[in-house]
VODREN-665015 format. One record per atom (N, C-alpha, C): residue number from 1; atom name; residue in one letter; x, y, z. Coordinates in pm, 1 decimal. Layout:
# VODREN-665015
<zami><nr>NUM</nr><atom>CA</atom><rest>A</rest><X>X</X><Y>Y</Y><Z>Z</Z></zami>
...
END
This chain:
# VODREN-665015
<zami><nr>1</nr><atom>N</atom><rest>M</rest><X>-1177.1</X><Y>-1343.2</Y><Z>-1122.5</Z></zami>
<zami><nr>1</nr><atom>CA</atom><rest>M</rest><X>-1260.5</X><Y>-1253.7</Y><Z>-1203.5</Z></zami>
<zami><nr>1</nr><atom>C</atom><rest>M</rest><X>-1224.8</X><Y>-1094.5</Y><Z>-1177.2</Z></zami>
<zami><nr>2</nr><atom>N</atom><rest>V</rest><X>-1187.1</X><Y>-1041.2</Y><Z>-1266.7</Z></zami>
<zami><nr>2</nr><atom>CA</atom><rest>V</rest><X>-1174.6</X><Y>-874.8</Y><Z>-1252.0</Z></zami>
<zami><nr>2</nr><atom>C</atom><rest>V</rest><X>-1269.2</X><Y>-812.0</Y><Z>-1346.9</Z></zami>
<zami><nr>3</nr><atom>N</atom><rest>N</rest><X>-1383.7</X><Y>-733.4</Y><Z>-1307.2</Z></zami>
<zami><nr>3</nr><atom>CA</atom><rest>N</rest><X>-1458.4</X><Y>-674.3</Y><Z>-1431.2</Z></zami>
<zami><nr>3</nr><atom>C</atom><rest>N</rest><X>-1542.9</X><Y>-774.2</Y><Z>-1513.8</Z></zami>
<zami><nr>4</nr><atom>N</atom><rest>D</rest><X>-1550.2</X><Y>-894.9</Y><Z>-1442.9</Z></zami>
<zami><nr>4</nr><atom>CA</atom><rest>D</rest><X>-1631.1</X><Y>-999.8</Y><Z>-1520.3</Z></zami>
<zami><nr>4</nr><atom>C</atom><rest>D</rest><X>-1536.7</X><Y>-1060.5</Y><Z>-1636.6</Z></zami>
<zami><nr>5</nr><atom>N</atom><rest>R</rest><X>-1405.9</X><Y>-1050.0</Y><Z>-1628.1</Z></zami>
<zami><nr>5</nr><atom>CA</atom><rest>R</rest><X>-1296.7</X><Y>-1081.7</Y><Z>-1692.6</Z></zami>
<zami><nr>5</nr><atom>C</atom><rest>R</rest><X>-1215.9</X><Y>-1188.4</Y><Z>-1621.4</Z></zami>
<zami><nr>6</nr><atom>N</atom><rest>R</rest><X>-1212.1</X><Y>-1293.1</Y><Z>-1684.4</Z></zami>
<zami><nr>6</nr><atom>CA</atom><rest>R</rest><X>-1112.6</X><Y>-1407.5</Y><Z>-1591.4</Z></zami>
<zami><nr>6</nr><atom>C</atom><rest>R</rest><X>-986.9</X><Y>-1394.9</Y><Z>-1646.2</Z></zami>
<zami><nr>7</nr><atom>N</atom><rest>I</rest><X>-889.2</X><Y>-1381.9</Y><Z>-1535.2</Z></zami>
<zami><nr>7</nr><atom>CA</atom><rest>I</rest><X>-760.4</X><Y>-1367.2</Y><Z>-1557.4</Z></zami>
<zami><nr>7</nr><atom>C</atom><rest>I</rest><X>-683.7</X><Y>-1480.5</Y><Z>-1525.0</Z></zami>
<zami><nr>8</nr><atom>N</atom><rest>S</rest><X>-557.5</X><Y>-1489.7</Y><Z>-1563.2</Z></zami>
<zami><nr>8</nr><atom>CA</atom><rest>S</rest><X>-461.0</X><Y>-1603.5</Y><Z>-1513.6</Z></zami>
<zami><nr>8</nr><atom>C</atom><rest>S</rest><X>-320.5</X><Y>-1522.5</Y><Z>-1458.9</Z></zami>
<zami><nr>9</nr><atom>N</atom><rest>L</rest><X>-287.8</X><Y>-1574.7</Y><Z>-1356.1</Z></zami>
<zami><nr>9</nr><atom>CA</atom><rest>L</rest><X>-191.7</X><Y>-1515.3</Y><Z>-1302.3</Z></zami>
<zami><nr>9</nr><atom>C</atom><rest>L</rest><X>-82.5</X><Y>-1626.9</Y><Z>-1262.1</Z></zami>
<zami><nr>10</nr><atom>N</atom><rest>G</rest><X>69.2</X><Y>-1595.0</Y><Z>-1280.6</Z></zami>
<zami><nr>10</nr><atom>CA</atom><rest>G</rest><X>177.6</X><Y>-1674.3</Y><Z>-1251.0</Z></zami>
<zami><nr>10</nr><atom>C</atom><rest>G</rest><X>163.4</X><Y>-1670.5</Y><Z>-1088.6</Z></zami>
<zami><nr>11</nr><atom>N</atom><rest>P</rest><X>243.3</X><Y>-1769.3</Y><Z>-1050.4</Z></zami>
<zami><nr>11</nr><atom>CA</atom><rest>P</rest><X>240.1</X><Y>-1791.5</Y><Z>-877.0</Z></zami>
<zami><nr>11</nr><atom>C</atom><rest>P</rest><X>316.0</X><Y>-1651.9</Y><Z>-813.0</Z></zami>
<zami><nr>12</nr><atom>N</atom><rest>N</rest><X>394.9</X><Y>-1610.3</Y><Z>-873.5</Z></zami>
<zami><nr>12</nr><atom>CA</atom><rest>N</rest><X>457.2</X><Y>-1474.9</Y><Z>-812.1</Z></zami>
<zami><nr>12</nr><atom>C</atom><rest>N</rest><X>344.0</X><Y>-1379.3</Y><Z>-792.3</Z></zami>
<zami><nr>13</nr><atom>N</atom><rest>S</rest><X>282.6</X><Y>-1356.4</Y><Z>-917.8</Z></zami>
<zami><nr>13</nr><atom>CA</atom><rest>S</rest><X>179.6</X><Y>-1246.8</Y><Z>-941.5</Z></zami>
<zami><nr>13</nr><atom>C</atom><rest>S</rest><X>53.5</X><Y>-1273.5</Y><Z>-828.0</Z></zami>
<zami><nr>14</nr><atom>N</atom><rest>L</rest><X>16.8</X><Y>-1399.3</Y><Z>-843.3</Z></zami>
<zami><nr>14</nr><atom>CA</atom><rest>L</rest><X>-99.4</X><Y>-1450.4</Y><Z>-752.4</Z></zami>
<zami><nr>14</nr><atom>C</atom><rest>L</rest><X>-69.3</X><Y>-1427.9</Y><Z>-589.2</Z></zami>
<zami><nr>15</nr><atom>N</atom><rest>A</rest><X>84.7</X><Y>-1453.8</Y><Z>-575.8</Z></zami>
<zami><nr>15</nr><atom>CA</atom><rest>A</rest><X>105.4</X><Y>-1429.0</Y><Z>-422.9</Z></zami>
<zami><nr>15</nr><atom>C</atom><rest>A</rest><X>96.6</X><Y>-1289.8</Y><Z>-385.2</Z></zami>
<zami><nr>16</nr><atom>N</atom><rest>L</rest><X>152.9</X><Y>-1193.7</Y><Z>-490.3</Z></zami>
<zami><nr>16</nr><atom>CA</atom><rest>L</rest><X>137.3</X><Y>-1047.1</Y><Z>-450.3</Z></zami>
<zami><nr>16</nr><atom>C</atom><rest>L</rest><X>-5.4</X><Y>-1004.3</Y><Z>-429.3</Z></zami>
<zami><nr>17</nr><atom>N</atom><rest>L</rest><X>-96.6</X><Y>-1050.1</Y><Z>-513.3</Z></zami>
<zami><nr>17</nr><atom>CA</atom><rest>L</rest><X>-250.3</X><Y>-1027.8</Y><Z>-507.1</Z></zami>
<zami><nr>17</nr><atom>C</atom><rest>L</rest><X>-304.9</X><Y>-1057.4</Y><Z>-400.6</Z></zami>
<zami><nr>18</nr><atom>N</atom><rest>V</rest><X>-279.6</X><Y>-1184.9</Y><Z>-345.5</Z></zami>
<zami><nr>18</nr><atom>CA</atom><rest>V</rest><X>-341.6</X><Y>-1242.4</Y><Z>-229.8</Z></zami>
<zami><nr>18</nr><atom>C</atom><rest>V</rest><X>-284.7</X><Y>-1143.2</Y><Z>-120.8</Z></zami>
<zami><nr>19</nr><atom>N</atom><rest>A</rest><X>-164.4</X><Y>-1134.3</Y><Z>-97.0</Z></zami>
<zami><nr>19</nr><atom>CA</atom><rest>A</rest><X>-90.9</X><Y>-1060.1</Y><Z>23.7</Z></zami>
<zami><nr>19</nr><atom>C</atom><rest>A</rest><X>-168.6</X><Y>-913.4</Y><Z>9.8</Z></zami>
<zami><nr>20</nr><atom>N</atom><rest>L</rest><X>-168.7</X><Y>-842.6</Y><Z>-89.6</Z></zami>
<zami><nr>20</nr><atom>CA</atom><rest>L</rest><X>-245.3</X><Y>-713.6</Y><Z>-96.4</Z></zami>
<zami><nr>20</nr><atom>C</atom><rest>L</rest><X>-384.3</X><Y>-712.3</Y><Z>-44.5</Z></zami>
<zami><nr>21</nr><atom>N</atom><rest>A</rest><X>-472.9</X><Y>-818.4</Y><Z>-125.7</Z></zami>
<zami><nr>21</nr><atom>CA</atom><rest>A</rest><X>-619.0</X><Y>-824.4</Y><Z>-93.9</Z></zami>
<zami><nr>21</nr><atom>C</atom><rest>A</rest><X>-645.8</X><Y>-859.9</Y><Z>28.4</Z></zami>
<zami><nr>22</nr><atom>N</atom><rest>S</rest><X>-536.3</X><Y>-932.4</Y><Z>107.5</Z></zami>
<zami><nr>22</nr><atom>CA</atom><rest>S</rest><X>-600.4</X><Y>-970.5</Y><Z>239.1</Z></zami>
<zami><nr>22</nr><atom>C</atom><rest>S</rest><X>-532.2</X><Y>-877.9</Y><Z>351.0</Z></zami>
<zami><nr>23</nr><atom>N</atom><rest>S</rest><X>-478.4</X><Y>-762.8</Y><Z>315.8</Z></zami>
<zami><nr>23</nr><atom>CA</atom><rest>S</rest><X>-440.9</X><Y>-672.1</Y><Z>421.2</Z></zami>
<zami><nr>23</nr><atom>C</atom><rest>S</rest><X>-536.1</X><Y>-538.1</Y><Z>385.4</Z></zami>
<zami><nr>24</nr><atom>N</atom><rest>N</rest><X>-565.7</X><Y>-483.4</Y><Z>518.2</Z></zami>
<zami><nr>24</nr><atom>CA</atom><rest>N</rest><X>-657.9</X><Y>-368.0</Y><Z>540.5</Z></zami>
<zami><nr>24</nr><atom>C</atom><rest>N</rest><X>-542.0</X><Y>-256.3</Y><Z>537.6</Z></zami>
<zami><nr>25</nr><atom>N</atom><rest>S</rest><X>-422.4</X><Y>-269.0</Y><Z>515.5</Z></zami>
<zami><nr>25</nr><atom>CA</atom><rest>S</rest><X>-324.2</X><Y>-150.4</Y><Z>534.8</Z></zami>
<zami><nr>25</nr><atom>C</atom><rest>S</rest><X>-223.5</X><Y>-132.0</Y><Z>402.1</Z></zami>
<zami><nr>26</nr><atom>N</atom><rest>V</rest><X>-137.4</X><Y>-59.4</Y><Z>426.3</Z></zami>
<zami><nr>26</nr><atom>CA</atom><rest>V</rest><X>-24.7</X><Y>-50.4</Y><Z>320.5</Z></zami>
<zami><nr>26</nr><atom>C</atom><rest>V</rest><X>69.2</X><Y>-152.2</Y><Z>372.9</Z></zami>
<zami><nr>27</nr><atom>N</atom><rest>L</rest><X>120.8</X><Y>-218.4</Y><Z>256.2</Z></zami>
<zami><nr>27</nr><atom>CA</atom><rest>L</rest><X>218.1</X><Y>-331.1</Y><Z>264.3</Z></zami>
<zami><nr>27</nr><atom>C</atom><rest>L</rest><X>362.2</X><Y>-269.4</Y><Z>213.2</Z></zami>
<zami><nr>28</nr><atom>N</atom><rest>S</rest><X>459.1</X><Y>-266.8</Y><Z>290.5</Z></zami>
<zami><nr>28</nr><atom>CA</atom><rest>S</rest><X>612.9</X><Y>-223.7</Y><Z>255.5</Z></zami>
<zami><nr>28</nr><atom>C</atom><rest>S</rest><X>648.1</X><Y>-341.0</Y><Z>123.3</Z></zami>
<zami><nr>29</nr><atom>N</atom><rest>R</rest><X>763.4</X><Y>-304.6</Y><Z>96.6</Z></zami>
<zami><nr>29</nr><atom>CA</atom><rest>R</rest><X>833.1</X><Y>-375.0</Y><Z>-1.3</Z></zami>
<zami><nr>29</nr><atom>C</atom><rest>R</rest><X>878.0</X><Y>-505.9</Y><Z>62.6</Z></zami>
<zami><nr>30</nr><atom>N</atom><rest>Q</rest><X>912.3</X><Y>-485.4</Y><Z>168.0</Z></zami>
<zami><nr>30</nr><atom>CA</atom><rest>Q</rest><X>1002.9</X><Y>-593.7</Y><Z>264.9</Z></zami>
<zami><nr>30</nr><atom>C</atom><rest>Q</rest><X>886.3</X><Y>-709.2</Y><Z>281.1</Z></zami>
<zami><nr>31</nr><atom>N</atom><rest>E</rest><X>752.6</X><Y>-650.2</Y><Z>316.5</Z></zami>
<zami><nr>31</nr><atom>CA</atom><rest>E</rest><X>653.9</X><Y>-763.3</Y><Z>336.9</Z></zami>
<zami><nr>31</nr><atom>C</atom><rest>E</rest><X>606.9</X><Y>-811.2</Y><Z>198.2</Z></zami>
<zami><nr>32</nr><atom>N</atom><rest>L</rest><X>622.4</X><Y>-752.6</Y><Z>89.4</Z></zami>
<zami><nr>32</nr><atom>CA</atom><rest>L</rest><X>552.5</X><Y>-820.0</Y><Z>-37.2</Z></zami>
<zami><nr>32</nr><atom>C</atom><rest>L</rest><X>692.3</X><Y>-909.3</Y><Z>-84.8</Z></zami>
<zami><nr>33</nr><atom>N</atom><rest>I</rest><X>816.2</X><Y>-857.8</Y><Z>-58.7</Z></zami>
<zami><nr>33</nr><atom>CA</atom><rest>I</rest><X>909.3</X><Y>-958.2</Y><Z>-115.4</Z></zami>
<zami><nr>33</nr><atom>C</atom><rest>I</rest><X>912.7</X><Y>-1081.3</Y><Z>-31.3</Z></zami>
<zami><nr>34</nr><atom>N</atom><rest>A</rest><X>882.9</X><Y>-1077.7</Y><Z>129.9</Z></zami>
<zami><nr>34</nr><atom>CA</atom><rest>A</rest><X>880.4</X><Y>-1193.8</Y><Z>173.5</Z></zami>
<zami><nr>34</nr><atom>C</atom><rest>A</rest><X>757.9</X><Y>-1304.0</Y><Z>168.9</Z></zami>
<zami><nr>35</nr><atom>N</atom><rest>C</rest><X>657.2</X><Y>-1240.4</Y><Z>81.2</Z></zami>
<zami><nr>35</nr><atom>CA</atom><rest>C</rest><X>548.2</X><Y>-1346.1</Y><Z>37.5</Z></zami>
<zami><nr>35</nr><atom>C</atom><rest>C</rest><X>599.6</X><Y>-1410.9</Y><Z>-92.0</Z></zami>
<zami><nr>36</nr><atom>N</atom><rest>L</rest><X>724.7</X><Y>-1379.0</Y><Z>-164.1</Z></zami>
<zami><nr>36</nr><atom>CA</atom><rest>L</rest><X>738.3</X><Y>-1449.8</Y><Z>-300.6</Z></zami>
<zami><nr>36</nr><atom>C</atom><rest>L</rest><X>841.5</X><Y>-1530.0</Y><Z>-244.5</Z></zami>
<zami><nr>37</nr><atom>N</atom><rest>P</rest><X>828.2</X><Y>-1652.6</Y><Z>-344.5</Z></zami>
<zami><nr>37</nr><atom>CA</atom><rest>P</rest><X>933.1</X><Y>-1778.4</Y><Z>-345.9</Z></zami>
<zami><nr>37</nr><atom>C</atom><rest>P</rest><X>1079.6</X><Y>-1692.6</Y><Z>-394.4</Z></zami>
<zami><nr>38</nr><atom>N</atom><rest>D</rest><X>1168.5</X><Y>-1779.2</Y><Z>-329.6</Z></zami>
<zami><nr>38</nr><atom>CA</atom><rest>D</rest><X>1284.8</X><Y>-1768.7</Y><Z>-399.9</Z></zami>
<zami><nr>38</nr><atom>C</atom><rest>D</rest><X>1367.6</X><Y>-1628.0</Y><Z>-330.7</Z></zami>
<zami><nr>39</nr><atom>N</atom><rest>N</rest><X>1312.2</X><Y>-1564.7</Y><Z>-236.2</Z></zami>
<zami><nr>39</nr><atom>CA</atom><rest>N</rest><X>1380.7</X><Y>-1455.4</Y><Z>-170.5</Z></zami>
<zami><nr>39</nr><atom>C</atom><rest>N</rest><X>1429.3</X><Y>-1335.8</Y><Z>-285.4</Z></zami>
<zami><nr>40</nr><atom>N</atom><rest>P</rest><X>1323.0</X><Y>-1272.4</Y><Z>-377.5</Z></zami>
<zami><nr>40</nr><atom>CA</atom><rest>P</rest><X>1368.3</X><Y>-1217.3</Y><Z>-475.4</Z></zami>
<zami><nr>40</nr><atom>C</atom><rest>P</rest><X>1423.7</X><Y>-1074.9</Y><Z>-417.2</Z></zami>
<zami><nr>41</nr><atom>N</atom><rest>D</rest><X>1476.4</X><Y>-985.9</Y><Z>-514.8</Z></zami>
<zami><nr>41</nr><atom>CA</atom><rest>D</rest><X>1521.1</X><Y>-836.4</Y><Z>-463.8</Z></zami>
<zami><nr>41</nr><atom>C</atom><rest>D</rest><X>1434.3</X><Y>-758.6</Y><Z>-489.1</Z></zami>
<zami><nr>42</nr><atom>N</atom><rest>D</rest><X>1448.7</X><Y>-621.1</Y><Z>-499.8</Z></zami>
<zami><nr>42</nr><atom>CA</atom><rest>D</rest><X>1366.3</X><Y>-495.2</Y><Z>-524.9</Z></zami>
<zami><nr>42</nr><atom>C</atom><rest>D</rest><X>1329.9</X><Y>-499.0</Y><Z>-670.3</Z></zami>
<zami><nr>43</nr><atom>N</atom><rest>H</rest><X>1427.8</X><Y>-517.0</Y><Z>-741.6</Z></zami>
<zami><nr>43</nr><atom>CA</atom><rest>H</rest><X>1408.1</X><Y>-532.2</Y><Z>-897.8</Z></zami>
<zami><nr>43</nr><atom>C</atom><rest>H</rest><X>1289.3</X><Y>-653.0</Y><Z>-942.0</Z></zami>
<zami><nr>44</nr><atom>N</atom><rest>A</rest><X>1315.8</X><Y>-760.9</Y><Z>-871.8</Z></zami>
<zami><nr>44</nr><atom>CA</atom><rest>A</rest><X>1217.9</X><Y>-864.3</Y><Z>-904.1</Z></zami>
<zami><nr>44</nr><atom>C</atom><rest>A</rest><X>1069.0</X><Y>-840.2</Y><Z>-847.4</Z></zami>
<zami><nr>45</nr><atom>N</atom><rest>L</rest><X>1076.7</X><Y>-768.8</Y><Z>-739.1</Z></zami>
<zami><nr>45</nr><atom>CA</atom><rest>L</rest><X>949.5</X><Y>-729.2</Y><Z>-692.6</Z></zami>
<zami><nr>45</nr><atom>C</atom><rest>L</rest><X>875.2</X><Y>-639.3</Y><Z>-762.2</Z></zami>
<zami><nr>46</nr><atom>N</atom><rest>H</rest><X>941.6</X><Y>-527.7</Y><Z>-841.9</Z></zami>
<zami><nr>46</nr><atom>CA</atom><rest>H</rest><X>910.5</X><Y>-442.5</Y><Z>-900.4</Z></zami>
<zami><nr>46</nr><atom>C</atom><rest>H</rest><X>836.0</X><Y>-498.4</Y><Z>-1044.5</Z></zami>
<zami><nr>47</nr><atom>N</atom><rest>M</rest><X>925.4</X><Y>-589.8</Y><Z>-1081.9</Z></zami>
<zami><nr>47</nr><atom>CA</atom><rest>M</rest><X>882.0</X><Y>-671.0</Y><Z>-1262.3</Z></zami>
<zami><nr>47</nr><atom>C</atom><rest>M</rest><X>774.0</X><Y>-723.3</Y><Z>-1204.4</Z></zami>
<zami><nr>48</nr><atom>N</atom><rest>V</rest><X>737.1</X><Y>-816.3</Y><Z>-1087.1</Z></zami>
<zami><nr>48</nr><atom>CA</atom><rest>V</rest><X>624.6</X><Y>-889.4</Y><Z>-1064.2</Z></zami>
<zami><nr>48</nr><atom>C</atom><rest>V</rest><X>496.3</X><Y>-795.3</Y><Z>-1039.7</Z></zami>
<zami><nr>49</nr><atom>N</atom><rest>M</rest><X>527.5</X><Y>-699.7</Y><Z>-983.0</Z></zami>
<zami><nr>49</nr><atom>CA</atom><rest>M</rest><X>412.0</X><Y>-576.9</Y><Z>-967.6</Z></zami>
<zami><nr>49</nr><atom>C</atom><rest>M</rest><X>384.3</X><Y>-531.3</Y><Z>-1095.3</Z></zami>
<zami><nr>50</nr><atom>N</atom><rest>S</rest><X>450.2</X><Y>-520.4</Y><Z>-1183.6</Z></zami>
<zami><nr>50</nr><atom>CA</atom><rest>S</rest><X>425.5</X><Y>-455.6</Y><Z>-1305.7</Z></zami>
<zami><nr>50</nr><atom>C</atom><rest>S</rest><X>343.8</X><Y>-545.8</Y><Z>-1400.0</Z></zami>
<zami><nr>51</nr><atom>N</atom><rest>R</rest><X>371.8</X><Y>-670.6</Y><Z>-1411.3</Z></zami>
<zami><nr>51</nr><atom>CA</atom><rest>R</rest><X>305.5</X><Y>-771.5</Y><Z>-1461.8</Z></zami>
<zami><nr>51</nr><atom>C</atom><rest>R</rest><X>156.9</X><Y>-785.9</Y><Z>-1415.5</Z></zami>
<zami><nr>52</nr><atom>N</atom><rest>L</rest><X>153.4</X><Y>-781.1</Y><Z>-1263.2</Z></zami>
<zami><nr>52</nr><atom>CA</atom><rest>L</rest><X>30.8</X><Y>-806.2</Y><Z>-1193.7</Z></zami>
<zami><nr>52</nr><atom>C</atom><rest>L</rest><X>-57.3</X><Y>-693.4</Y><Z>-1244.4</Z></zami>
<zami><nr>53</nr><atom>N</atom><rest>R</rest><X>-36.3</X><Y>-571.1</Y><Z>-1219.2</Z></zami>
<zami><nr>53</nr><atom>CA</atom><rest>R</rest><X>-118.8</X><Y>-427.6</Y><Z>-1274.0</Z></zami>
<zami><nr>53</nr><atom>C</atom><rest>R</rest><X>-134.0</X><Y>-466.7</Y><Z>-1432.3</Z></zami>
<zami><nr>54</nr><atom>N</atom><rest>R</rest><X>-50.3</X><Y>-497.7</Y><Z>-1524.1</Z></zami>
<zami><nr>54</nr><atom>CA</atom><rest>R</rest><X>-86.6</X><Y>-488.7</Y><Z>-1654.9</Z></zami>
<zami><nr>54</nr><atom>C</atom><rest>R</rest><X>-196.4</X><Y>-623.2</Y><Z>-1675.8</Z></zami>
<zami><nr>55</nr><atom>N</atom><rest>A</rest><X>-186.8</X><Y>-730.8</Y><Z>-1590.2</Z></zami>
<zami><nr>55</nr><atom>CA</atom><rest>A</rest><X>-298.1</X><Y>-843.6</Y><Z>-1606.9</Z></zami>
<zami><nr>55</nr><atom>C</atom><rest>A</rest><X>-453.5</X><Y>-790.8</Y><Z>-1543.4</Z></zami>
<zami><nr>56</nr><atom>N</atom><rest>L</rest><X>-424.5</X><Y>-721.5</Y><Z>-1431.8</Z></zami>
<zami><nr>56</nr><atom>CA</atom><rest>L</rest><X>-548.6</X><Y>-677.5</Y><Z>-1369.1</Z></zami>
<zami><nr>56</nr><atom>C</atom><rest>L</rest><X>-618.8</X><Y>-582.2</Y><Z>-1463.2</Z></zami>
<zami><nr>57</nr><atom>N</atom><rest>E</rest><X>-527.8</X><Y>-490.9</Y><Z>-1553.7</Z></zami>
<zami><nr>57</nr><atom>CA</atom><rest>E</rest><X>-593.2</X><Y>-389.8</Y><Z>-1620.3</Z></zami>
<zami><nr>57</nr><atom>C</atom><rest>E</rest><X>-713.7</X><Y>-305.9</Y><Z>-1557.0</Z></zami>
<zami><nr>58</nr><atom>N</atom><rest>V</rest><X>-675.5</X><Y>-264.5</Y><Z>-1420.2</Z></zami>
<zami><nr>58</nr><atom>CA</atom><rest>V</rest><X>-740.6</X><Y>-179.8</Y><Z>-1354.4</Z></zami>
<zami><nr>58</nr><atom>C</atom><rest>V</rest><X>-661.2</X><Y>-50.4</Y><Z>-1306.1</Z></zami>
<zami><nr>59</nr><atom>N</atom><rest>P</rest><X>-653.3</X><Y>70.6</Y><Z>-1360.3</Z></zami>
<zami><nr>59</nr><atom>CA</atom><rest>P</rest><X>-579.8</X><Y>144.1</Y><Z>-1306.8</Z></zami>
<zami><nr>59</nr><atom>C</atom><rest>P</rest><X>-622.5</X><Y>206.8</Y><Z>-1157.3</Z></zami>
<zami><nr>60</nr><atom>N</atom><rest>G</rest><X>-522.8</X><Y>216.8</Y><Z>-1094.6</Z></zami>
<zami><nr>60</nr><atom>CA</atom><rest>G</rest><X>-547.6</X><Y>281.7</Y><Z>-944.9</Z></zami>
<zami><nr>60</nr><atom>C</atom><rest>G</rest><X>-589.1</X><Y>161.8</Y><Z>-863.5</Z></zami>
<zami><nr>61</nr><atom>N</atom><rest>L</rest><X>-593.0</X><Y>35.1</Y><Z>-916.4</Z></zami>
<zami><nr>61</nr><atom>CA</atom><rest>L</rest><X>-631.6</X><Y>-79.0</Y><Z>-809.4</Z></zami>
<zami><nr>61</nr><atom>C</atom><rest>L</rest><X>-529.0</X><Y>-99.3</Y><Z>-715.6</Z></zami>
<zami><nr>62</nr><atom>N</atom><rest>I</rest><X>-399.4</X><Y>-93.1</Y><Z>-749.1</Z></zami>
<zami><nr>62</nr><atom>CA</atom><rest>I</rest><X>-281.4</X><Y>-103.0</Y><Z>-660.2</Z></zami>
<zami><nr>62</nr><atom>C</atom><rest>I</rest><X>-201.2</X><Y>33.9</Y><Z>-689.7</Z></zami>
<zami><nr>63</nr><atom>N</atom><rest>T</rest><X>-201.6</X><Y>99.2</Y><Z>-568.6</Z></zami>
<zami><nr>63</nr><atom>CA</atom><rest>T</rest><X>-140.1</X><Y>198.8</Y><Z>-543.3</Z></zami>
<zami><nr>63</nr><atom>C</atom><rest>T</rest><X>14.5</X><Y>215.7</Y><Z>-490.7</Z></zami>
<zami><nr>64</nr><atom>N</atom><rest>T</rest><X>104.3</X><Y>301.4</Y><Z>-565.9</Z></zami>
<zami><nr>64</nr><atom>CA</atom><rest>T</rest><X>243.5</X><Y>289.3</Y><Z>-494.5</Z></zami>
<zami><nr>64</nr><atom>C</atom><rest>T</rest><X>244.2</X><Y>423.8</Y><Z>-414.9</Z></zami>
<zami><nr>65</nr><atom>N</atom><rest>I</rest><X>290.2</X><Y>383.2</Y><Z>-275.9</Z></zami>
<zami><nr>65</nr><atom>CA</atom><rest>I</rest><X>273.9</X><Y>485.2</Y><Z>-174.1</Z></zami>
<zami><nr>65</nr><atom>C</atom><rest>I</rest><X>441.4</X><Y>534.1</Y><Z>-147.4</Z></zami>
<zami><nr>66</nr><atom>N</atom><rest>M</rest><X>445.4</X><Y>665.2</Y><Z>-172.2</Z></zami>
<zami><nr>66</nr><atom>CA</atom><rest>M</rest><X>597.5</X><Y>721.2</Y><Z>-166.6</Z></zami>
<zami><nr>66</nr><atom>C</atom><rest>M</rest><X>700.6</X><Y>628.3</Y><Z>-222.7</Z></zami>
<zami><nr>67</nr><atom>N</atom><rest>K</rest><X>680.2</X><Y>545.0</Y><Z>-315.5</Z></zami>
<zami><nr>67</nr><atom>CA</atom><rest>K</rest><X>792.1</X><Y>452.6</Y><Z>-386.0</Z></zami>
<zami><nr>67</nr><atom>C</atom><rest>K</rest><X>860.7</X><Y>344.5</Y><Z>-300.8</Z></zami>
<zami><nr>68</nr><atom>N</atom><rest>R</rest><X>764.6</X><Y>324.1</Y><Z>-187.5</Z></zami>
<zami><nr>68</nr><atom>CA</atom><rest>R</rest><X>835.8</X><Y>229.0</Y><Z>-109.3</Z></zami>
<zami><nr>68</nr><atom>C</atom><rest>R</rest><X>710.9</X><Y>107.4</Y><Z>-59.6</Z></zami>
<zami><nr>69</nr><atom>N</atom><rest>D</rest><X>595.0</X><Y>168.8</Y><Z>-75.6</Z></zami>
<zami><nr>69</nr><atom>CA</atom><rest>D</rest><X>483.5</X><Y>88.3</Y><Z>-26.8</Z></zami>
<zami><nr>69</nr><atom>C</atom><rest>D</rest><X>358.4</X><Y>74.3</Y><Z>-106.5</Z></zami>
<zami><nr>70</nr><atom>N</atom><rest>Y</rest><X>295.9</X><Y>-28.3</Y><Z>-104.4</Z></zami>
<zami><nr>70</nr><atom>CA</atom><rest>Y</rest><X>160.9</X><Y>-73.7</Y><Z>-201.0</Z></zami>
<zami><nr>70</nr><atom>C</atom><rest>Y</rest><X>49.1</X><Y>-73.4</Y><Z>-129.7</Z></zami>
<zami><nr>71</nr><atom>N</atom><rest>R</rest><X>-64.0</X><Y>-21.2</Y><Z>-167.2</Z></zami>
<zami><nr>71</nr><atom>CA</atom><rest>R</rest><X>-187.5</X><Y>-25.7</Y><Z>-126.8</Z></zami>
<zami><nr>71</nr><atom>C</atom><rest>R</rest><X>-303.3</X><Y>-91.7</Y><Z>-222.6</Z></zami>
<zami><nr>72</nr><atom>N</atom><rest>F</rest><X>-380.5</X><Y>-165.9</Y><Z>-201.1</Z></zami>
<zami><nr>72</nr><atom>CA</atom><rest>F</rest><X>-471.9</X><Y>-246.1</Y><Z>-247.8</Z></zami>
<zami><nr>72</nr><atom>C</atom><rest>F</rest><X>-607.9</X><Y>-166.7</Y><Z>-251.7</Z></zami>
<zami><nr>73</nr><atom>N</atom><rest>N</rest><X>-668.3</X><Y>-109.9</Y><Z>-345.9</Z></zami>
<zami><nr>73</nr><atom>CA</atom><rest>N</rest><X>-773.4</X><Y>-30.1</Y><Z>-335.0</Z></zami>
<zami><nr>73</nr><atom>C</atom><rest>N</rest><X>-897.1</X><Y>-78.9</Y><Z>-403.0</Z></zami>
<zami><nr>74</nr><atom>N</atom><rest>A</rest><X>-956.4</X><Y>-164.1</Y><Z>-320.0</Z></zami>
<zami><nr>74</nr><atom>CA</atom><rest>A</rest><X>-1092.1</X><Y>-243.4</Y><Z>-348.2</Z></zami>
<zami><nr>74</nr><atom>C</atom><rest>A</rest><X>-1174.0</X><Y>-232.7</Y><Z>-237.5</Z></zami>
<zami><nr>75</nr><atom>N</atom><rest>E</rest><X>-1285.2</X><Y>-254.2</Y><Z>-242.8</Z></zami>
<zami><nr>75</nr><atom>CA</atom><rest>E</rest><X>-1398.0</X><Y>-278.7</Y><Z>-162.9</Z></zami>
<zami><nr>75</nr><atom>C</atom><rest>E</rest><X>-1383.7</X><Y>-420.2</Y><Z>-130.6</Z></zami>
<zami><nr>76</nr><atom>N</atom><rest>R</rest><X>-1399.5</X><Y>-472.8</Y><Z>2.7</Z></zami>
<zami><nr>76</nr><atom>CA</atom><rest>R</rest><X>-1396.8</X><Y>-588.2</Y><Z>57.3</Z></zami>
<zami><nr>76</nr><atom>C</atom><rest>R</rest><X>-1527.2</X><Y>-610.9</Y><Z>89.6</Z></zami>
<zami><nr>77</nr><atom>N</atom><rest>I</rest><X>-1573.3</X><Y>-735.5</Y><Z>61.4</Z></zami>
<zami><nr>77</nr><atom>CA</atom><rest>I</rest><X>-1713.1</X><Y>-790.9</Y><Z>67.1</Z></zami>
<zami><nr>77</nr><atom>C</atom><rest>I</rest><X>-1688.1</X><Y>-912.3</Y><Z>165.2</Z></zami>
<zami><nr>78</nr><atom>N</atom><rest>D</rest><X>-1738.6</X><Y>-893.0</Y><Z>290.4</Z></zami>
<zami><nr>78</nr><atom>CA</atom><rest>D</rest><X>-1729.1</X><Y>-1024.3</Y><Z>369.5</Z></zami>
<zami><nr>78</nr><atom>C</atom><rest>D</rest><X>-1819.9</X><Y>-1119.0</Y><Z>326.1</Z></zami>
END
């Protein structure tokens, strides 16, 4: 659920979301590529990240840091 809206994600988008949401720090492209099946390249990561951001529809939730790393910007509730 995002903003009281149920979203459906494909396996690659879900893998990225889980990796980003599980980390308390910035994740590199290499770390995110490693969490995806089939050993994709940078272009594939870019495409999956784009789909994830579109599905979430929350500007700024995932921030690109210096064109190489990504950060998930959400409050974590334990």
